[in-house]
N, C-alpha and C positions, 0 to 999 in steps of 0.2 A: 726502687727495688732494694731489698735487704742486702747488706754487705756482709761478706764472710768475716766472722770474728777472728781476731789475731790468732796465729798458730800457738798452740799450747794453752790457750785460755779455757778451752772446753774440757771438762774433766772426762777421763776414761772410766766412767762409773754409771750405774743405773740412775734414771731420773725421768722427769717430764720436762718438755720444752714447749714454749709458747711463742708463736709468731704474732707480731702486732703491726697494725697499719699506722699511717701517719698521724692518726688521731689518738693513738695509744690503745685502741680497742683490740682485744684478742680475737684473731681471725682463724687460728688453728692451734690445736693442742695435740701433742703426740707423746709417746713414751718410748723408752729405749733401754736396752740392756747396757749399751755404751753410748752415752751422749755424743762423744767425740766422733765415733764411727757413723752414727745415725745422721747427725747434722751435716757431716761432710757430704752426704749423698745429695743434699739439696743444692749445694754450691757447685754445680757442674753446668755444662752446656744445656740450656733449657730445652733444646731439641731432644735430649736424651731422657727428659722427664715426662711423666704422664701429663696429659693436657691440663687436668684440674690442679695437679701439683705445680706445674709451671705457672698457672694463673695465680695460685696462692703466693708463690715466691715473688712474682712480679708485683703483687699488691702489698706485700709486707715491707715495712721499713726497719724493723728491728726484730731480734730474736733473743729470748731469755730462757733460762733453764733453772730447774730446782733439782738438786742432787738428793737422792734417798739411799737407803741402805741395801735394798734388794729389788728384784723385778716385780714382786707382788705389790710392794709399796708404790712403785712407779705406776703400775696399772691402776691402783686405787686413787692415786693423786690425779692421774689423767682423767679418770671418770668424774671426780669431784670438780675439777677445773672446767670440764666440758659442761657439767650441770650448772655451774655458776655463771659462765660467760656465754654459753650457747654460740660458739664460734660458727661463722657462716660456712667455713670449708670443712667442718666435721660432719660425719654422718649423724643424723638425728632420728630418734625413735619417737613416732607419734602414735599415741593410742587413738583408735577410731572413736572410742567412747569411754566413759567412765564405767568400768565393769562392776557389777554388783557382787558382793560377798555375803555369805552367811556368817554372821559374827556372834560370838558369845562374850558378853562383857564380864570377864572373870574378876575385874577389880571392883565390881559392885558388891554390896553386902549380900544382896539376893541377885545373882547373875541372871541376865535375860538373853534370849535369842532374838535376833532381828536381822533385817537386811540393811547393809551399809554400803555406801559408795564413797569415793574420794580418799582423802589422806587417812592413813592408818594411825591409830593411837595406841599407846602402851596400855597393857592390862587387858587387851581384848584379843581373843583368838579368832582368826579369820579362816574361812574355808571357801575355796573357789579359786579364781573367779568363775562365775557362771555367765553364759551367753545372754540369758534373759532373767529379769527379776522374778517373773511369774514362775519360772522353773524352781527357784529357791523357795518361794512361798508354798508351792505345791508340795515340795519335799518336806518343808518344815511342818506343814499341816499334818502330814502323815506321821512324822516323828513325834509330834506333841501327844499323840495317843499313847506312846510308849514312854516318852520322857517329858512329862507335863510340867515344864518350867515356864516361868512367866515370859511374856512377849510384850508387855505393856510398857509405856514410857514411865519415867520416874514420877512425873506429875500425876499420872493416873494411879500409879501405885500408892502414892501418898494420900490421894483423895479417898480411895477406898479404905485405906488404913484408918483414916479419921472417921469415915462413915461406919466402919465395923462390918461392912458387907462386901463380899467378893463380887467380881464381875461375872458376866455370863460364861466366860471360858472355864471358870471353876465348876459351874453347874453342868457343863457338857464334858467334863473330865479332860480338858486340855490345859489345865493349870491346877497346881496343888494348893493354891490360895495362901502363899506366904504373907500376903498383905494383912491377913486376919489371923495369922498364927495357926493355920490348919496343918502345917507340917513343921517338924523340928529342923533346925539349921543343919545338923549333921546329915539327916536324911536328904534334905534338899541338895546339899553339896554332893552327895553320892549320885543323885540324878544328873547333876551337871557334869560330873566326871564321866559318867556312862555315856552321855550324849557326845561329849568331846571325843571319847575313845571311838564311838561309833562313826563319827564324822571323819576321824583319822583313818578309818578303814578297818578297825577291829570289830567286825560285825559278828564273827563266830561266837565270841564271848557273850554278846548280848542275846543272841538266839538261844544259846544253851541255857542262860539264866531264865529266860522267859519260858522255855520248854519245861524246865525244872519247876518253876512256879505253877504252871498250868497243871502238871502232873500231881504236884503236892495238893493243890486245891481240889482236884478231882478225887484224890484218894481220901481226903477229909470230907467228901460229899458236899463241898462248897461250890456247887455247880455254877452259881451266878458269878462268883469271883473267877472261876476257871474260864467262863465265857468271856469275861472282860480281858483276861490275860491272852486268850486266844485271839481276840480282835486286835490287841496290841501287837501280838506276834505277826498277824497277817499284815498289819500296817508296816512293820519293820521289813518284812520280806518284800513288800511292794516297793518300798524305798530302795532296797538293795537291787531290785530288778532294774531300776532306773539307771543304775551305775553299771555300764557294760563291762564285763570281764574281757580285757584285751590282751593279756599275756597269760601263759599257762601257769607260771609260778606266781606266788604272792610276793611281788616285787614292788619297790618304790623307784620310780624313774620319771623324768621329764622328757618329752619328745618335742623337738623343734622342727617344724616344717617350713620350707622357704620357697618362694616363687618370686622372680625378679626380672626387671628389664634394665635399661641403661640408667634410668632416673630414679626408680623406686623399687622397693621390695616389700612384699606382703609376708608377714610372719605369723604362724599359728603355733601355739604352745599347748600341749595336752599334759595335764598333771595327773600322773598315774600313781595311786597309793594302794598297796597290797593287791596289785593286779587290776584295779578298777580305775576308770577315768573319774576323778572327783572334781575336776575343774578345767577350764580352758581359757585361753587369752589370745587375742590377736591384735596386731598393730602394723602400721606401715612405716617403713624406713625410707627417709629421704637421703639418697646416695649423693651427698654433696662432695664426696672425695672419691678418688680412684682407689678401689680396693679389689683384691682377688676374692674368689668365693670363700677361701679360708679366713681371710681378714674380716669379711662381712660376718661370718659366723662368730668370730671373736668379739666384734662390736655388739652383736646381739647378746652374747653371754654377759658382757659387761653391763648392758642396760637392764638385763633381767635380774642379775644376782648381786650387783654392787650394793644396792639397797636390799637387804635380805627380804625375800618375798614372804607373804603370809603362810604359804604352804611349806616354807623352808627349802633347803637344798637337799635333794635325794642323793643316794649313793651313786646313781648313774644318770648321765644326761646323754640322750641320743641326738645326734646332729646329722644333717644331710651330707655335709662335706667336712673333711678333716680340718681341724683348727690349724691356723698358720703356725701356732706355737703351743701344741698340746700340753707340754710339760708345765709351762707357765700358767695356763688357764686351769689345769687340774690342781695346781698348787693354790691358785687364787680361790677356786671353789672350795677346796679343802679347808682353807682358813675361814671362809664364811660359814661352812657347815660345822667345822670343828673336828672333822675326821676325813678320811680319804674319799675322793670323788673321782669317778672315771668318766671320761668323755669318749664316746664311741660312735662309730658309723656302723649301723646294723647291716650285716651282710646276708643273713638268711633267717628263715623261721618266722615266728610270730612277730618279732620285733621289726623285722624288715617290712612285713605287711602293715604293721602299725605306722611305721614311718611313711609308707606309701599313702596311707589314709590321711595322715596329718598333712602331707605335702599336697594332696588333692584339695584339702580344705584351704590351704594357702593359695593354690592356683585359682580356686573359685573366688576367694576373697580379693585377689588382685584383679580379676575380671570385673567383679562388682565395683571395686574402687574406681577402675577406669570408666565403667559405664555410668557411675554416679556423676562423673564430670563430663564425659564425652557425649553420652546419648541423651542426657536430660535437655529438653528443648530450652528451658529457661536458662540453664547454665551456658549453653551454646550461644543463645541470644545475648546474654550478658557479656560473654567473651568477645563477640563481634562488635558489640556497642563500645566496649572498653577499648578495643583496637582502633575503632574510628576516632575515639576521643584522644587517646594517647598519641596516635600517629597523624592526627589532624587530617583525616581522610574526608573526602566529600560525602561518602556514604559508608554504611557498614559493609565490609568486604565479604560478600556472599560467596565469591569464588577467589580462592587464594592458591597461587602456584609457588612452589618452592623448588630451588635447584641446588644440586650438589655435584661435586666431581670426585672421582676415585681412580687411583692408579698406584703402581709401585715403581718408583724410579722412572716414571715416564712410559712404562709398558702397559698395554691393555688399558689405555686411557678411556674412561667412559664418563658420561654425565647422566643425571636423572632429573625427571620432572614429576613431582607428585602434586595432587590436586585435592583441596578441600572445598566442598560445596555445602553451604549452610553449616559449616563447622564439622562435617563428617567426611571421611576419606571417600573419594570417588575413584576406585581403582581402575575402572574402565577407561579413565582419562590419563592414567599414568603413562609416561613415555620414557624410553631409554635412548641414549645417543652414544654411538661409537665415534670417538673423535677421529676425523679424517685427515686433519692437516699435520699430524705428527708434531705436536707442540713440545715434546720433551717433558720437562717438569714445570712448564708455564701454566699455572692454574688460571691466570687471568686470560690468556689467549684461548684456552679451552672453554672457559666460561663464555667468552665473546662468541666463539663459534656456535655453541649450543643455543644461546639466546638469539643470535642472528637467524639460525635455521628455524627456530620455533616462531619468531615474530614475522619473518618474511612469509612463512607458510600462512600465517594469519592474514597478512595483507593481501596475499594472492587469493585466498579464499574469499576475502571481503569484496574483491573486485568482480567476482562471479555474480551472475543473476541469482536472485533469492532462491529460486527453485533448484539451483545446482550447488548451493552451499551445503555444508555439513561434513567437511573433511576432519582430519585428526586435530586440527588446531583452529576450529571455527570460532571459539569464544575467547575474548581477551580476559586476562585476570583483572580483578578489582584491587588486588594487592599482589605484587610480584616480590617474593622474598628470596634472598640468597643467603647461604651459610657463609659467614665471614664478616670482615670489618670494612674499613674505609676503602681499601683497594678493590674488593669485590664490588662494592656499591658503585665506585667510579666506572667500572666496566659496564655495569647495567645502564647507568645514566648515559654513557657514550653511545651504546647500541641504540637506546631509545631515541636519542637526539638524531642519530644518523638516519633512522627510519621514520622520523617525524611523529613518534608516539610518546614523547616525553610529557606532553600535556594531557595525555589520555590515560596512561597507566601509572598509578602510584607504585613506588618501590621503596624497599627498606632492606637492610641486612641485619642479621642477628649474629653477633659475635659470641663465641663460646666463653670468652673471658668475661666474667661477671654477668653474662646474659644481657649485654648491652645492645640496644637497637640504634642503628645509624640511619639517618634520613638525608636526602639530597639537600645541599645548601646549608646544612647545620653541622659544623665540625665537632660539636659537643654531643656525645652519645646520650641517649635517653635510657633510663633504667625503668622498665615496666615493673611495678611492685611484685616482689617475690611472693608466691602463693596466690596471685591473682589468676582469674580464669583466662585473661588475655595472654599472660606469659605462659601458662600451661598449654594453651593452644599453639603458640609459636614454637615452644619446645617440641611438641608432638609432631608438628609438620616438618620441622627441621630434622628431627631424629628419623622420621619416616623417609625423608629424602636421602639421608645418609645410609639408612638400611637398604633402600632400593638400589642406590648406586653401588654399594659394596656387593650386593648379591649378583648384580650384572657383571661387575668386575671379576668376581670369583668364577662365574660361569665361563667367561671368556678365557681367563687364565687356566681354568681346568681343561678346556678344550685344547688350548695351545700346548699345555704340558703333556697331554696324552697323545698329541700328534706325533707320529713316528715317520722316519724315512721309508719304512716298509708299507706305509699306507698307499692305497691306490694302485698297487701292482696287480695286473691281470692274473687271475688264477691263484692269488695268495689271499685267501679269506682269513677271517679271525682265527679259525682253528689251526690252519697251517702256519699262520704267522706266530701264534703262541707256541706251537711245537718247535718251530725253527729257532725262535729265541731261546727256548728252554734247552734244546739239545746242544746249541752252540755256545750257550753261556752268556747270553745278553745281546742287545742290539749292537754294542761295540764289536763283539766277536763276529757278528754277521757281516759288519762292514769290512772287517779284515779278511774274511774268508775268500779264497780264490774260487774261480768258476768250477775248477775240478773238485774242490771240497764240497761245493754245493751240489754238484751232480752225483757225488758219492752217496747222497742221502736217497735211499731206495724209494722212500715214500713221496719224494718231491720230483715231479716231472721235469725233464730237461728244459722244456720251454719256460717253465716257471723259474727254474734256477737261472736261466739266462736273463729273464726279465728282472729278477732281483739284482743280479750282478750289474746289468746295464743301468738300472735305476740308481745304484750306489756309485758306480765308477764311470758312468757315461758310456755311450756307444763305441767310442774309440778303443775302449779297453777290451772289447770282446775278442776272444781268441779266434783267428780265422780258421775256417775248415779247409780240407784238402781241395786243390784245384782240379776241376773236372778235366780229364784227358791227360793229366800229367803222368 
């Protein structure tokens, strides 16, 4: 575990810090306005740290830092170090695919338009990205009728230049034939500039120019030329229609939509220029560190804009949640753009509707991402076979059960059991356990109670005749998984040995620290390869067990917290109870009220007032009535 540096050695200045493991590998990179204050947060009781942060500190052997001049430099240094070292505890942005761009090679003598993927190169203008390459080619085919610049490769261009004959595109008026000198260089450059302006969103200028050319040709009675210009104008308008107008004003902005769970987040970005969507991009974020929603937005902003994107940085970036440090990130984006940039959470109007649309796209992408791994039969089969191999199981575990505990300081102690069959959740088999033995904060004892109850029910059901079987716990798991480390695993092994099931049911535990898997009889944990289908399956069932336990715990806690001393009193229904509490000023005031005070309430019958007073103070406190005959 990393040791705290000597007092006074950490500068009280902005910079980036790097935690390293025993092998000198960088495992986490962070930034800070004050290195001294930020690093001191890591050297406290691990119980006060977020789980993944505590794991990182436990893994690290040393910490280093680099001091810089200001916060923005610290942010840029953090990004470059993360990109260089790919630390395991930092959030990572993973593109689902290499998105295609419409590119114009401005550095060529005769620039060409083409579809490009992969690394960007200098001297080329990029427009997009687009979701599909066919969408670019379709749009480009329309635009070539109006901006007939070349689309051929340099080899083809040189070959036709030597032949002295243009290709077919020249004859169908989708190229001006620069290879054979059919157009002067200044005129060709004007075409390229107009195409770039059009793709930048300046469509009105192009439409006005074409309308003027068509009117001029018609007035000069050159109807054939006017018809050609009319066709080009129609092609341009058709291309414009493909770009949906999403905001009322002609604005430039980027819209970031986000949908996430505990492990991953799906991000969708719509690039809006002059009010129209001109490109979109999506990627998945691996949440390897504990972050708040605002900090997650900050990481996404870093990943998107630290390397200036082809579309540039607009004046406004819309985000779903306010940045954790909006001033810093607005300054950072401003430096990348060269002028002021605003980061906003849209609250109303068309921008809020646009944010909702982009967020829906992100939610759908997260669902698709899960389904690609979870519902694909080949993927599930591969995950189960990998588990059999890694855990040395006798067969692929077609039924997996996972257990988890939840409580707050020993109160409302509950356990959960979730089931995967053939790699898919079987929610009808999920079970919840309310701990009966009052174990306090003893997770091991609670786990022992839950497993004993479940496995004894299985043994009892197994003893019944075949025709009478079919209870809640009829089937044994082919892999019993618990959330935890060696301690939790030892509890499982002890329960199985006591019930004589240790040779029948394979067990393992999955520790959150490093996602290590412990097996009986092996003190050394095994690390299932990160990114493998097997680890993904284990993480999903572990997190599902955790979610199921917490939901039951919250349900019990909610019931307990809403239980009142006024519940169950004859004649005091919800309406009277609410009115009583309101008029007297709270449940505490009702408890202090005397019987006379309660009877003074004209709307509360005397019998009910007496019942309330008796329930609170007991029967001995009731005021005796007059004695008959006295």
